[in-house]
mmCIF file of the N, C-alpha and C atoms, coordinates in Angstrom:
data_MODEL
# 
_entry.id   MODEL 
# 
loop_
_atom_site.group_PDB 
_atom_site.id 
_atom_site.type_symbol 
_atom_site.label_atom_id 
_atom_site.label_alt_id 
_atom_site.label_comp_id 
_atom_site.label_asym_id 
_atom_site.label_entity_id 
_atom_site.label_seq_id 
_atom_site.pdbx_PDB_ins_code 
_atom_site.Cartn_x 
_atom_site.Cartn_y 
_atom_site.Cartn_z 
_atom_site.occupancy 
_atom_site.B_iso_or_equiv 
_atom_site.pdbx_formal_charge 
_atom_site.auth_seq_id 
_atom_site.auth_comp_id 
_atom_site.auth_asym_id 
_atom_site.auth_atom_id 
_atom_site.pdbx_PDB_model_num 
ATOM 1   N N  . UNK A 1 1  ? 94.786  -165.554 -5.631  1.00 0.00 ? 1  UNK A N  1 
ATOM 2   C CA . UNK A 1 1  ? 93.584  -166.192 -6.246  1.00 0.00 ? 1  UNK A CA 1 
ATOM 3   C C  . UNK A 1 1  ? 92.894  -167.155 -5.364  1.00 0.00 ? 1  UNK A C  1 
ATOM 4   N N  . UNK A 1 2  ? 91.538  -167.132 -5.460  1.00 0.00 ? 2  UNK A N  1 
ATOM 5   C CA . UNK A 1 2  ? 90.741  -167.793 -4.399  1.00 0.00 ? 2  UNK A CA 1 
ATOM 6   C C  . UNK A 1 2  ? 90.818  -169.367 -4.768  1.00 0.00 ? 2  UNK A C  1 
ATOM 7   N N  . UNK A 1 3  ? 90.594  -170.148 -3.628  1.00 0.00 ? 3  UNK A N  1 
ATOM 8   C CA . UNK A 1 3  ? 90.460  -171.601 -4.002  1.00 0.00 ? 3  UNK A CA 1 
ATOM 9   C C  . UNK A 1 3  ? 89.330  -171.892 -4.780  1.00 0.00 ? 3  UNK A C  1 
ATOM 10  N N  . UNK A 1 4  ? 89.299  -172.934 -5.626  1.00 0.00 ? 4  UNK A N  1 
ATOM 11  C CA . UNK A 1 4  ? 88.405  -173.358 -6.430  1.00 0.00 ? 4  UNK A CA 1 
ATOM 12  C C  . UNK A 1 4  ? 88.344  -172.782 -7.970  1.00 0.00 ? 4  UNK A C  1 
ATOM 13  N N  . UNK A 1 5  ? 89.122  -171.644 -8.011  1.00 0.00 ? 5  UNK A N  1 
ATOM 14  C CA . UNK A 1 5  ? 89.339  -171.052 -9.239  1.00 0.00 ? 5  UNK A CA 1 
ATOM 15  C C  . UNK A 1 5  ? 90.140  -171.889 -10.393 1.00 0.00 ? 5  UNK A C  1 
ATOM 16  N N  . UNK A 1 6  ? 89.651  -172.142 -11.435 1.00 0.00 ? 6  UNK A N  1 
ATOM 17  C CA . UNK A 1 6  ? 90.201  -173.155 -12.414 1.00 0.00 ? 6  UNK A CA 1 
ATOM 18  C C  . UNK A 1 6  ? 91.469  -172.561 -12.913 1.00 0.00 ? 6  UNK A C  1 
ATOM 19  N N  . UNK A 1 7  ? 91.908  -171.306 -12.777 1.00 0.00 ? 7  UNK A N  1 
ATOM 20  C CA . UNK A 1 7  ? 93.166  -170.794 -13.032 1.00 0.00 ? 7  UNK A CA 1 
ATOM 21  C C  . UNK A 1 7  ? 94.192  -170.509 -11.847 1.00 0.00 ? 7  UNK A C  1 
ATOM 22  N N  . UNK A 1 8  ? 93.753  -171.071 -10.693 1.00 0.00 ? 8  UNK A N  1 
ATOM 23  C CA . UNK A 1 8  ? 94.647  -170.977 -9.449  1.00 0.00 ? 8  UNK A CA 1 
ATOM 24  C C  . UNK A 1 8  ? 95.710  -171.631 -9.711  1.00 0.00 ? 8  UNK A C  1 
ATOM 25  N N  . UNK A 1 9  ? 96.988  -170.850 -9.141  1.00 0.00 ? 9  UNK A N  1 
ATOM 26  C CA . UNK A 1 9  ? 98.433  -171.641 -9.431  1.00 0.00 ? 9  UNK A CA 1 
ATOM 27  C C  . UNK A 1 9  ? 98.827  -171.905 -7.966  1.00 0.00 ? 9  UNK A C  1 
ATOM 28  N N  . UNK A 1 10 ? 99.222  -173.135 -7.790  1.00 0.00 ? 10 UNK A N  1 
ATOM 29  C CA . UNK A 1 10 ? 99.769  -173.493 -6.391  1.00 0.00 ? 10 UNK A CA 1 
ATOM 30  C C  . UNK A 1 10 ? 101.175 -174.080 -6.668  1.00 0.00 ? 10 UNK A C  1 
ATOM 31  N N  . UNK A 1 11 ? 102.186 -173.477 -6.102  1.00 0.00 ? 11 UNK A N  1 
ATOM 32  C CA . UNK A 1 11 ? 103.617 -173.818 -6.332  1.00 0.00 ? 11 UNK A CA 1 
ATOM 33  C C  . UNK A 1 11 ? 104.077 -174.638 -5.094  1.00 0.00 ? 11 UNK A C  1 
ATOM 34  N N  . UNK A 1 12 ? 104.310 -175.989 -5.254  1.00 0.00 ? 12 UNK A N  1 
ATOM 35  C CA . UNK A 1 12 ? 104.690 -176.840 -4.180  1.00 0.00 ? 12 UNK A CA 1 
ATOM 36  C C  . UNK A 1 12 ? 106.323 -176.482 -4.161  1.00 0.00 ? 12 UNK A C  1 
ATOM 37  N N  . UNK A 1 13 ? 106.742 -176.230 -2.988  1.00 0.00 ? 13 UNK A N  1 
ATOM 38  C CA . UNK A 1 13 ? 108.290 -175.941 -3.025  1.00 0.00 ? 13 UNK A CA 1 
ATOM 39  C C  . UNK A 1 13 ? 108.861 -176.483 -1.796  1.00 0.00 ? 13 UNK A C  1 
ATOM 40  N N  . UNK A 1 14 ? 110.271 -176.259 -1.656  1.00 0.00 ? 14 UNK A N  1 
ATOM 41  C CA . UNK A 1 14 ? 110.892 -176.614 -0.424  1.00 0.00 ? 14 UNK A CA 1 
ATOM 42  C C  . UNK A 1 14 ? 111.917 -175.525 -0.267  1.00 0.00 ? 14 UNK A C  1 
ATOM 43  N N  . UNK A 1 15 ? 112.354 -175.153 0.994   1.00 0.00 ? 15 UNK A N  1 
ATOM 44  C CA . UNK A 1 15 ? 113.410 -174.247 1.371   1.00 0.00 ? 15 UNK A CA 1 
ATOM 45  C C  . UNK A 1 15 ? 114.770 -174.563 0.501   1.00 0.00 ? 15 UNK A C  1 
ATOM 46  N N  . UNK A 1 16 ? 115.572 -173.687 0.021   1.00 0.00 ? 16 UNK A N  1 
ATOM 47  C CA . UNK A 1 16 ? 116.840 -173.830 -0.545  1.00 0.00 ? 16 UNK A CA 1 
ATOM 48  C C  . UNK A 1 16 ? 116.720 -174.439 -1.905  1.00 0.00 ? 16 UNK A C  1 
ATOM 49  N N  . UNK A 1 17 ? 115.627 -174.546 -2.635  1.00 0.00 ? 17 UNK A N  1 
ATOM 50  C CA . UNK A 1 17 ? 115.397 -175.148 -3.920  1.00 0.00 ? 17 UNK A CA 1 
ATOM 51  C C  . UNK A 1 17 ? 115.647 -174.107 -4.865  1.00 0.00 ? 17 UNK A C  1 
ATOM 52  N N  . UNK A 1 18 ? 116.844 -173.971 -5.767  1.00 0.00 ? 18 UNK A N  1 
ATOM 53  C CA . UNK A 1 18 ? 117.020 -172.685 -6.514  1.00 0.00 ? 18 UNK A CA 1 
ATOM 54  C C  . UNK A 1 18 ? 115.905 -172.703 -7.700  1.00 0.00 ? 18 UNK A C  1 
ATOM 55  N N  . UNK A 1 19 ? 115.372 -173.711 -8.050  1.00 0.00 ? 19 UNK A N  1 
ATOM 56  C CA . UNK A 1 19 ? 114.414 -173.849 -9.173  1.00 0.00 ? 19 UNK A CA 1 
ATOM 57  C C  . UNK A 1 19 ? 113.021 -173.231 -8.669  1.00 0.00 ? 19 UNK A C  1 
ATOM 58  N N  . UNK A 1 20 ? 112.776 -173.429 -7.362  1.00 0.00 ? 20 UNK A N  1 
ATOM 59  C CA . UNK A 1 20 ? 111.616 -173.054 -6.850  1.00 0.00 ? 20 UNK A CA 1 
ATOM 60  C C  . UNK A 1 20 ? 111.708 -171.459 -6.550  1.00 0.00 ? 20 UNK A C  1 
ATOM 61  N N  . UNK A 1 21 ? 112.964 -171.026 -6.160  1.00 0.00 ? 21 UNK A N  1 
ATOM 62  C CA . UNK A 1 21 ? 113.175 -169.544 -6.079  1.00 0.00 ? 21 UNK A CA 1 
ATOM 63  C C  . UNK A 1 21 ? 112.988 -168.961 -7.346  1.00 0.00 ? 21 UNK A C  1 
ATOM 64  N N  . UNK A 1 22 ? 113.606 -169.416 -8.392  1.00 0.00 ? 22 UNK A N  1 
ATOM 65  C CA . UNK A 1 22 ? 113.681 -168.823 -9.674  1.00 0.00 ? 22 UNK A CA 1 
ATOM 66  C C  . UNK A 1 22 ? 112.246 -168.618 -10.166 1.00 0.00 ? 22 UNK A C  1 
ATOM 67  N N  . UNK A 1 23 ? 111.417 -169.700 -10.255 1.00 0.00 ? 23 UNK A N  1 
ATOM 68  C CA . UNK A 1 23 ? 110.012 -169.721 -10.558 1.00 0.00 ? 23 UNK A CA 1 
ATOM 69  C C  . UNK A 1 23 ? 109.185 -168.715 -9.696  1.00 0.00 ? 23 UNK A C  1 
ATOM 70  N N  . UNK A 1 24 ? 109.267 -168.804 -8.352  1.00 0.00 ? 24 UNK A N  1 
ATOM 71  C CA . UNK A 1 24 ? 108.401 -167.905 -7.697  1.00 0.00 ? 24 UNK A CA 1 
ATOM 72  C C  . UNK A 1 24 ? 108.801 -166.333 -7.870  1.00 0.00 ? 24 UNK A C  1 
ATOM 73  N N  . UNK A 1 25 ? 110.006 -165.979 -8.063  1.00 0.00 ? 25 UNK A N  1 
ATOM 74  C CA . UNK A 1 25 ? 110.558 -164.775 -8.518  1.00 0.00 ? 25 UNK A CA 1 
ATOM 75  C C  . UNK A 1 25 ? 110.004 -164.447 -9.722  1.00 0.00 ? 25 UNK A C  1 
ATOM 76  N N  . UNK A 1 26 ? 109.997 -165.121 -10.644 1.00 0.00 ? 26 UNK A N  1 
ATOM 77  C CA . UNK A 1 26 ? 109.395 -165.069 -12.219 1.00 0.00 ? 26 UNK A CA 1 
ATOM 78  C C  . UNK A 1 26 ? 107.950 -164.757 -12.232 1.00 0.00 ? 26 UNK A C  1 
ATOM 79  N N  . UNK A 1 27 ? 107.135 -165.387 -11.181 1.00 0.00 ? 27 UNK A N  1 
ATOM 80  C CA . UNK A 1 27 ? 105.939 -165.178 -11.054 1.00 0.00 ? 27 UNK A CA 1 
ATOM 81  C C  . UNK A 1 27 ? 105.523 -163.871 -10.556 1.00 0.00 ? 27 UNK A C  1 
ATOM 82  N N  . UNK A 1 28 ? 106.280 -163.468 -9.480  1.00 0.00 ? 28 UNK A N  1 
ATOM 83  C CA . UNK A 1 28 ? 106.084 -162.249 -8.891  1.00 0.00 ? 28 UNK A CA 1 
ATOM 84  C C  . UNK A 1 28 ? 106.262 -161.050 -9.707  1.00 0.00 ? 28 UNK A C  1 
ATOM 85  N N  . UNK A 1 29 ? 107.553 -161.086 -10.510 1.00 0.00 ? 29 UNK A N  1 
ATOM 86  C CA . UNK A 1 29 ? 107.811 -159.963 -11.507 1.00 0.00 ? 29 UNK A CA 1 
ATOM 87  C C  . UNK A 1 29 ? 106.875 -159.973 -12.465 1.00 0.00 ? 29 UNK A C  1 
ATOM 88  N N  . UNK A 1 30 ? 106.114 -160.992 -13.037 1.00 0.00 ? 30 UNK A N  1 
ATOM 89  C CA . UNK A 1 30 ? 105.056 -161.012 -14.025 1.00 0.00 ? 30 UNK A CA 1 
ATOM 90  C C  . UNK A 1 30 ? 103.998 -160.672 -13.527 1.00 0.00 ? 30 UNK A C  1 
ATOM 91  N N  . UNK A 1 31 ? 103.743 -160.405 -12.081 1.00 0.00 ? 31 UNK A N  1 
ATOM 92  C CA . UNK A 1 31 ? 102.589 -160.023 -11.336 1.00 0.00 ? 31 UNK A CA 1 
ATOM 93  C C  . UNK A 1 31 ? 101.476 -161.211 -11.504 1.00 0.00 ? 31 UNK A C  1 
ATOM 94  N N  . UNK A 1 32 ? 101.957 -162.590 -11.652 1.00 0.00 ? 32 UNK A N  1 
ATOM 95  C CA . UNK A 1 32 ? 101.036 -163.559 -11.612 1.00 0.00 ? 32 UNK A CA 1 
ATOM 96  C C  . UNK A 1 32 ? 100.756 -163.950 -10.240 1.00 0.00 ? 32 UNK A C  1 
ATOM 97  N N  . UNK A 1 33 ? 99.412  -164.245 -9.759  1.00 0.00 ? 33 UNK A N  1 
ATOM 98  C CA . UNK A 1 33 ? 99.200  -164.547 -8.461  1.00 0.00 ? 33 UNK A CA 1 
ATOM 99  C C  . UNK A 1 33 ? 99.210  -166.109 -8.377  1.00 0.00 ? 33 UNK A C  1 
ATOM 100 N N  . UNK A 1 34 ? 99.776  -166.505 -7.160  1.00 0.00 ? 34 UNK A N  1 
ATOM 101 C CA . UNK A 1 34 ? 99.978  -167.948 -6.830  1.00 0.00 ? 34 UNK A CA 1 
ATOM 102 C C  . UNK A 1 34 ? 99.947  -168.112 -5.416  1.00 0.00 ? 34 UNK A C  1 
ATOM 103 N N  . UNK A 1 35 ? 99.796  -169.292 -4.952  1.00 0.00 ? 35 UNK A N  1 
ATOM 104 C CA . UNK A 1 35 ? 99.856  -169.673 -3.358  1.00 0.00 ? 35 UNK A CA 1 
ATOM 105 C C  . UNK A 1 35 ? 101.235 -170.545 -3.509  1.00 0.00 ? 35 UNK A C  1 
ATOM 106 N N  . UNK A 1 36 ? 101.933 -170.333 -2.597  1.00 0.00 ? 36 UNK A N  1 
ATOM 107 C CA . UNK A 1 36 ? 103.224 -171.101 -2.348  1.00 0.00 ? 36 UNK A CA 1 
ATOM 108 C C  . UNK A 1 36 ? 102.971 -172.038 -1.033  1.00 0.00 ? 36 UNK A C  1 
ATOM 109 N N  . UNK A 1 37 ? 103.377 -173.348 -1.177  1.00 0.00 ? 37 UNK A N  1 
ATOM 110 C CA . UNK A 1 37 ? 103.208 -174.062 -0.045  1.00 0.00 ? 37 UNK A CA 1 
ATOM 111 C C  . UNK A 1 37 ? 104.502 -175.069 -0.069  1.00 0.00 ? 37 UNK A C  1 
ATOM 112 N N  . UNK A 1 38 ? 105.179 -174.927 1.374   1.00 0.00 ? 38 UNK A N  1 
ATOM 113 C CA . UNK A 1 38 ? 106.332 -175.644 1.718   1.00 0.00 ? 38 UNK A CA 1 
ATOM 114 C C  . UNK A 1 38 ? 106.018 -176.940 2.047   1.00 0.00 ? 38 UNK A C  1 
ATOM 115 N N  . UNK A 1 39 ? 106.468 -177.856 1.197   1.00 0.00 ? 39 UNK A N  1 
ATOM 116 C CA . UNK A 1 39 ? 106.256 -179.412 1.299   1.00 0.00 ? 39 UNK A CA 1 
ATOM 117 C C  . UNK A 1 39 ? 106.976 -179.968 2.492   1.00 0.00 ? 39 UNK A C  1 
ATOM 118 N N  . UNK A 1 40 ? 107.932 -179.287 3.105   1.00 0.00 ? 40 UNK A N  1 
ATOM 119 C CA . UNK A 1 40 ? 108.561 -179.664 4.338   1.00 0.00 ? 40 UNK A CA 1 
ATOM 120 C C  . UNK A 1 40 ? 107.746 -179.322 5.636   1.00 0.00 ? 40 UNK A C  1 
ATOM 121 N N  . UNK A 1 41 ? 106.871 -178.365 5.384   1.00 0.00 ? 41 UNK A N  1 
ATOM 122 C CA . UNK A 1 41 ? 105.982 -177.855 6.614   1.00 0.00 ? 41 UNK A CA 1 
ATOM 123 C C  . UNK A 1 41 ? 104.530 -178.509 6.441   1.00 0.00 ? 41 UNK A C  1 
ATOM 124 N N  . UNK A 1 42 ? 104.140 -179.072 5.409   1.00 0.00 ? 42 UNK A N  1 
ATOM 125 C CA . UNK A 1 42 ? 102.779 -179.502 4.946   1.00 0.00 ? 42 UNK A CA 1 
ATOM 126 C C  . UNK A 1 42 ? 102.882 -180.952 4.671   1.00 0.00 ? 42 UNK A C  1 
ATOM 127 N N  . UNK A 1 43 ? 102.426 -181.877 5.477   1.00 0.00 ? 43 UNK A N  1 
ATOM 128 C CA . UNK A 1 43 ? 102.568 -183.350 5.086   1.00 0.00 ? 43 UNK A CA 1 
ATOM 129 C C  . UNK A 1 43 ? 101.516 -183.653 4.021   1.00 0.00 ? 43 UNK A C  1 
ATOM 130 N N  . UNK A 1 44 ? 100.510 -183.082 4.001   1.00 0.00 ? 44 UNK A N  1 
ATOM 131 C CA . UNK A 1 44 ? 99.446  -183.246 2.774   1.00 0.00 ? 44 UNK A CA 1 
ATOM 132 C C  . UNK A 1 44 ? 100.129 -182.934 1.478   1.00 0.00 ? 44 UNK A C  1 
ATOM 133 N N  . UNK A 1 45 ? 100.836 -181.668 1.459   1.00 0.00 ? 45 UNK A N  1 
ATOM 134 C CA . UNK A 1 45 ? 101.477 -181.116 0.301   1.00 0.00 ? 45 UNK A CA 1 
ATOM 135 C C  . UNK A 1 45 ? 102.676 -182.112 -0.145  1.00 0.00 ? 45 UNK A C  1 
ATOM 136 N N  . UNK A 1 46 ? 103.330 -182.637 0.785   1.00 0.00 ? 46 UNK A N  1 
ATOM 137 C CA . UNK A 1 46 ? 104.250 -183.441 0.560   1.00 0.00 ? 46 UNK A CA 1 
ATOM 138 C C  . UNK A 1 46 ? 103.960 -184.751 -0.027  1.00 0.00 ? 46 UNK A C  1 
ATOM 139 N N  . UNK A 1 47 ? 102.812 -185.366 0.435   1.00 0.00 ? 47 UNK A N  1 
ATOM 140 C CA . UNK A 1 47 ? 102.120 -186.423 -0.050  1.00 0.00 ? 47 UNK A CA 1 
ATOM 141 C C  . UNK A 1 47 ? 101.616 -186.226 -1.335  1.00 0.00 ? 47 UNK A C  1 
ATOM 142 N N  . UNK A 1 48 ? 100.836 -185.155 -1.697  1.00 0.00 ? 48 UNK A N  1 
ATOM 143 C CA . UNK A 1 48 ? 100.479 -184.665 -2.954  1.00 0.00 ? 48 UNK A CA 1 
ATOM 144 C C  . UNK A 1 48 ? 101.634 -184.905 -3.975  1.00 0.00 ? 48 UNK A C  1 
ATOM 145 N N  . UNK A 1 49 ? 102.749 -184.120 -3.688  1.00 0.00 ? 49 UNK A N  1 
ATOM 146 C CA . UNK A 1 49 ? 104.015 -184.060 -4.673  1.00 0.00 ? 49 UNK A CA 1 
ATOM 147 C C  . UNK A 1 49 ? 104.425 -185.333 -4.854  1.00 0.00 ? 49 UNK A C  1 
ATOM 148 N N  . UNK A 1 50 ? 104.559 -186.190 -3.792  1.00 0.00 ? 50 UNK A N  1 
ATOM 149 C CA . UNK A 1 50 ? 105.221 -187.571 -3.952  1.00 0.00 ? 50 UNK A CA 1 
ATOM 150 C C  . UNK A 1 50 ? 104.240 -188.583 -4.813  1.00 0.00 ? 50 UNK A C  1 
ATOM 151 N N  . UNK A 1 51 ? 102.809 -188.418 -4.578  1.00 0.00 ? 51 UNK A N  1 
ATOM 152 C CA . UNK A 1 51 ? 102.032 -189.199 -5.448  1.00 0.00 ? 51 UNK A CA 1 
ATOM 153 C C  . UNK A 1 51 ? 101.934 -188.871 -6.916  1.00 0.00 ? 51 UNK A C  1 
ATOM 154 N N  . UNK A 1 52 ? 102.248 -187.633 -7.122  1.00 0.00 ? 52 UNK A N  1 
ATOM 155 C CA . UNK A 1 52 ? 102.267 -187.366 -8.545  1.00 0.00 ? 52 UNK A CA 1 
ATOM 156 C C  . UNK A 1 52 ? 103.662 -187.395 -9.202  1.00 0.00 ? 52 UNK A C  1 
ATOM 157 N N  . UNK A 1 53 ? 104.609 -187.748 -8.588  1.00 0.00 ? 53 UNK A N  1 
ATOM 158 C CA . UNK A 1 53 ? 106.044 -187.760 -9.208  1.00 0.00 ? 53 UNK A CA 1 
ATOM 159 C C  . UNK A 1 53 ? 106.590 -189.048 -8.836  1.00 0.00 ? 53 UNK A C  1 
ATOM 160 N N  . UNK A 1 54 ? 105.805 -190.235 -8.877  1.00 0.00 ? 54 UNK A N  1 
ATOM 161 C CA . UNK A 1 54 ? 106.453 -191.412 -8.696  1.00 0.00 ? 54 UNK A CA 1 
ATOM 162 C C  . UNK A 1 54 ? 107.141 -191.684 -7.438  1.00 0.00 ? 54 UNK A C  1 
ATOM 163 N N  . UNK A 1 55 ? 106.726 -190.951 -6.479  1.00 0.00 ? 55 UNK A N  1 
ATOM 164 C CA . UNK A 1 55 ? 107.216 -191.098 -4.769  1.00 0.00 ? 55 UNK A CA 1 
ATOM 165 C C  . UNK A 1 55 ? 108.388 -190.233 -4.743  1.00 0.00 ? 55 UNK A C  1 
ATOM 166 N N  . UNK A 1 56 ? 108.782 -189.266 -5.564  1.00 0.00 ? 56 UNK A N  1 
ATOM 167 C CA . UNK A 1 56 ? 109.781 -188.336 -5.442  1.00 0.00 ? 56 UNK A CA 1 
ATOM 168 C C  . UNK A 1 56 ? 109.201 -187.227 -5.159  1.00 0.00 ? 56 UNK A C  1 
ATOM 169 N N  . UNK A 1 57 ? 109.868 -186.441 -4.233  1.00 0.00 ? 57 UNK A N  1 
ATOM 170 C CA . UNK A 1 57 ? 109.746 -185.024 -3.747  1.00 0.00 ? 57 UNK A CA 1 
ATOM 171 C C  . UNK A 1 57 ? 110.270 -184.158 -4.715  1.00 0.00 ? 57 UNK A C  1 
ATOM 172 N N  . UNK A 1 58 ? 109.668 -184.156 -5.987  1.00 0.00 ? 58 UNK A N  1 
ATOM 173 C CA . UNK A 1 58 ? 110.293 -183.270 -7.102  1.00 0.00 ? 58 UNK A CA 1 
ATOM 174 C C  . UNK A 1 58 ? 109.584 -181.906 -6.842  1.00 0.00 ? 58 UNK A C  1 
ATOM 175 N N  . UNK A 1 59 ? 110.309 -181.005 -6.770  1.00 0.00 ? 59 UNK A N  1 
ATOM 176 C CA . UNK A 1 59 ? 109.953 -179.495 -6.640  1.00 0.00 ? 59 UNK A CA 1 
ATOM 177 C C  . UNK A 1 59 ? 110.624 -178.625 -7.606  1.00 0.00 ? 59 UNK A C  1 
ATOM 178 N N  . UNK A 1 60 ? 110.091 -177.454 -7.923  1.00 0.00 ? 60 UNK A N  1 
ATOM 179 C CA . UNK A 1 60 ? 108.871 -177.057 -7.993  1.00 0.00 ? 60 UNK A CA 1 
ATOM 180 C C  . UNK A 1 60 ? 107.718 -178.231 -8.753  1.00 0.00 ? 60 UNK A C  1 
ATOM 181 N N  . UNK A 1 61 ? 106.733 -178.601 -7.984  1.00 0.00 ? 61 UNK A N  1 
ATOM 182 C CA . UNK A 1 61 ? 105.541 -179.050 -8.659  1.00 0.00 ? 61 UNK A CA 1 
ATOM 183 C C  . UNK A 1 61 ? 104.536 -177.980 -8.560  1.00 0.00 ? 61 UNK A C  1 
ATOM 184 N N  . UNK A 1 62 ? 103.843 -177.811 -9.834  1.00 0.00 ? 62 UNK A N  1 
ATOM 185 C CA . UNK A 1 62 ? 102.909 -176.724 -9.845  1.00 0.00 ? 62 UNK A CA 1 
ATOM 186 C C  . UNK A 1 62 ? 101.523 -177.163 -10.123 1.00 0.00 ? 62 UNK A C  1 
ATOM 187 N N  . UNK A 1 63 ? 100.623 -176.881 -9.493  1.00 0.00 ? 63 UNK A N  1 
ATOM 188 C CA . UNK A 1 63 ? 99.132  -177.029 -9.756  1.00 0.00 ? 63 UNK A CA 1 
ATOM 189 C C  . UNK A 1 63 ? 98.519  -175.949 -10.520 1.00 0.00 ? 63 UNK A C  1 
ATOM 190 N N  . UNK A 1 64 ? 98.128  -175.989 -11.625 1.00 0.00 ? 64 UNK A N  1 
ATOM 191 C CA . UNK A 1 64 ? 97.448  -174.853 -12.391 1.00 0.00 ? 64 UNK A CA 1 
ATOM 192 C C  . UNK A 1 64 ? 96.137  -175.362 -12.810 1.00 0.00 ? 64 UNK A C  1 
ATOM 193 N N  . UNK A 1 65 ? 95.157  -174.862 -12.006 1.00 0.00 ? 65 UNK A N  1 
ATOM 194 C CA . UNK A 1 65 ? 93.673  -175.382 -12.221 1.00 0.00 ? 65 UNK A CA 1 
ATOM 195 C C  . UNK A 1 65 ? 93.791  -176.897 -11.831 1.00 0.00 ? 65 UNK A C  1 
ATOM 196 N N  . UNK A 1 66 ? 93.688  -177.763 -12.869 1.00 0.00 ? 66 UNK A N  1 
ATOM 197 C CA . UNK A 1 66 ? 93.848  -179.237 -12.679 1.00 0.00 ? 66 UNK A CA 1 
ATOM 198 C C  . UNK A 1 66 ? 94.817  -179.828 -13.308 1.00 0.00 ? 66 UNK A C  1 
ATOM 199 N N  . UNK A 1 67 ? 95.747  -179.059 -13.587 1.00 0.00 ? 67 UNK A N  1 
ATOM 200 C CA . UNK A 1 67 ? 96.958  -179.498 -14.503 1.00 0.00 ? 67 UNK A CA 1 
ATOM 201 C C  . UNK A 1 67 ? 98.080  -179.562 -13.608 1.00 0.00 ? 67 UNK A C  1 
ATOM 202 N N  . UNK A 1 68 ? 99.017  -180.664 -13.630 1.00 0.00 ? 68 UNK A N  1 
ATOM 203 C CA . UNK A 1 68 ? 100.148 -180.664 -12.831 1.00 0.00 ? 68 UNK A CA 1 
ATOM 204 C C  . UNK A 1 68 ? 101.175 -180.673 -13.751 1.00 0.00 ? 68 UNK A C  1 
ATOM 205 N N  . UNK A 1 69 ? 102.212 -179.636 -13.273 1.00 0.00 ? 69 UNK A N  1 
ATOM 206 C CA . UNK A 1 69 ? 103.512 -179.354 -14.008 1.00 0.00 ? 69 UNK A CA 1 
ATOM 207 C C  . UNK A 1 69 ? 104.537 -179.580 -13.084 1.00 0.00 ? 69 UNK A C  1 
ATOM 208 N N  . UNK A 1 70 ? 105.683 -180.230 -13.567 1.00 0.00 ? 70 UNK A N  1 
ATOM 209 C CA . UNK A 1 70 ? 106.773 -180.656 -12.911 1.00 0.00 ? 70 UNK A CA 1 
ATOM 210 C C  . UNK A 1 70 ? 108.103 -179.784 -13.325 1.00 0.00 ? 70 UNK A C  1 
ATOM 211 N N  . UNK A 1 71 ? 108.368 -178.815 -12.546 1.00 0.00 ? 71 UNK A N  1 
ATOM 212 C CA . UNK A 1 71 ? 109.578 -178.086 -12.834 1.00 0.00 ? 71 UNK A CA 1 
ATOM 213 C C  . UNK A 1 71 ? 109.385 -177.215 -13.902 1.00 0.00 ? 71 UNK A C  1 
ATOM 214 N N  . UNK A 1 72 ? 108.265 -176.553 -14.185 1.00 0.00 ? 72 UNK A N  1 
ATOM 215 C CA . UNK A 1 72 ? 107.888 -175.872 -15.308 1.00 0.00 ? 72 UNK A CA 1 
ATOM 216 C C  . UNK A 1 72 ? 108.626 -174.466 -15.624 1.00 0.00 ? 72 UNK A C  1 
ATOM 217 N N  . UNK A 1 73 ? 108.650 -173.956 -16.791 1.00 0.00 ? 73 UNK A N  1 
ATOM 218 C CA . UNK A 1 73 ? 109.047 -172.833 -16.992 1.00 0.00 ? 73 UNK A CA 1 
ATOM 219 C C  . UNK A 1 73 ? 107.955 -171.808 -16.590 1.00 0.00 ? 73 UNK A C  1 
ATOM 220 N N  . UNK A 1 74 ? 108.240 -170.404 -16.570 1.00 0.00 ? 74 UNK A N  1 
ATOM 221 C CA . UNK A 1 74 ? 107.132 -169.494 -16.327 1.00 0.00 ? 74 UNK A CA 1 
ATOM 222 C C  . UNK A 1 74 ? 106.017 -169.553 -17.234 1.00 0.00 ? 74 UNK A C  1 
ATOM 223 N N  . UNK A 1 75 ? 106.333 -169.685 -18.595 1.00 0.00 ? 75 UNK A N  1 
ATOM 224 C CA . UNK A 1 75 ? 105.383 -169.705 -19.643 1.00 0.00 ? 75 UNK A CA 1 
ATOM 225 C C  . UNK A 1 75 ? 104.404 -170.809 -19.476 1.00 0.00 ? 75 UNK A C  1 
ATOM 226 N N  . UNK A 1 76 ? 104.754 -171.868 -19.048 1.00 0.00 ? 76 UNK A N  1 
ATOM 227 C CA . UNK A 1 76 ? 104.076 -173.082 -18.824 1.00 0.00 ? 76 UNK A CA 1 
ATOM 228 C C  . UNK A 1 76 ? 103.142 -172.850 -17.577 1.00 0.00 ? 76 UNK A C  1 
ATOM 229 N N  . UNK A 1 77 ? 103.802 -172.090 -16.540 1.00 0.00 ? 77 UNK A N  1 
ATOM 230 C CA . UNK A 1 77 ? 103.023 -171.912 -15.239 1.00 0.00 ? 77 UNK A CA 1 
ATOM 231 C C  . UNK A 1 77 ? 101.936 -171.039 -15.130 1.00 0.00 ? 77 UNK A C  1 
ATOM 232 N N  . UNK A 1 78 ? 101.999 -169.972 -16.228 1.00 0.00 ? 78 UNK A N  1 
ATOM 233 C CA . UNK A 1 78 ? 100.835 -168.887 -16.243 1.00 0.00 ? 78 UNK A CA 1 
ATOM 234 C C  . UNK A 1 78 ? 99.712  -169.496 -17.042 1.00 0.00 ? 78 UNK A C  1 
ATOM 235 N N  . UNK A 1 79 ? 98.604  -169.243 -16.358 1.00 0.00 ? 79 UNK A N  1 
ATOM 236 C CA . UNK A 1 79 ? 97.377  -169.588 -17.158 1.00 0.00 ? 79 UNK A CA 1 
ATOM 237 C C  . UNK A 1 79 ? 97.002  -168.742 -18.127 1.00 0.00 ? 79 UNK A C  1 
ATOM 238 N N  . UNK A 1 80 ? 96.242  -169.282 -19.312 1.00 0.00 ? 80 UNK A N  1 
ATOM 239 C CA . UNK A 1 80 ? 96.061  -168.272 -20.278 1.00 0.00 ? 80 UNK A CA 1 
ATOM 240 C C  . UNK A 1 80 ? 95.298  -167.024 -19.712 1.00 0.00 ? 80 UNK A C  1 
ATOM 241 N N  . UNK A 1 81 ? 95.657  -165.777 -20.246 1.00 0.00 ? 81 UNK A N  1 
ATOM 242 C CA . UNK A 1 81 ? 95.109  -164.559 -19.908 1.00 0.00 ? 81 UNK A CA 1 
ATOM 243 C C  . UNK A 1 81 ? 95.477  -164.023 -18.616 1.00 0.00 ? 81 UNK A C  1 
ATOM 244 N N  . UNK A 1 82 ? 96.607  -164.725 -18.109 1.00 0.00 ? 82 UNK A N  1 
ATOM 245 C CA . UNK A 1 82 ? 97.084  -164.168 -16.725 1.00 0.00 ? 82 UNK A CA 1 
ATOM 246 C C  . UNK A 1 82 ? 97.581  -162.653 -16.805 1.00 0.00 ? 82 UNK A C  1 
# 
């Protein structure tokens, strides 16, 4: 999905996180487009996650349009009509 799309899904994740793997696999199987961002390689992404989770590096943190979801299920991550 292109940047600026109000239905864009961005999954903030880190290597070795089983919840991140589960969610990204489910999104792929459901053929739902998303952008994956490794918070250990992107300082701005790490800052974003910490700012929205009380200072914690809680992953997966998912941005769907303008909504921020914390460790969501696939159903909560998918935008309407995905």
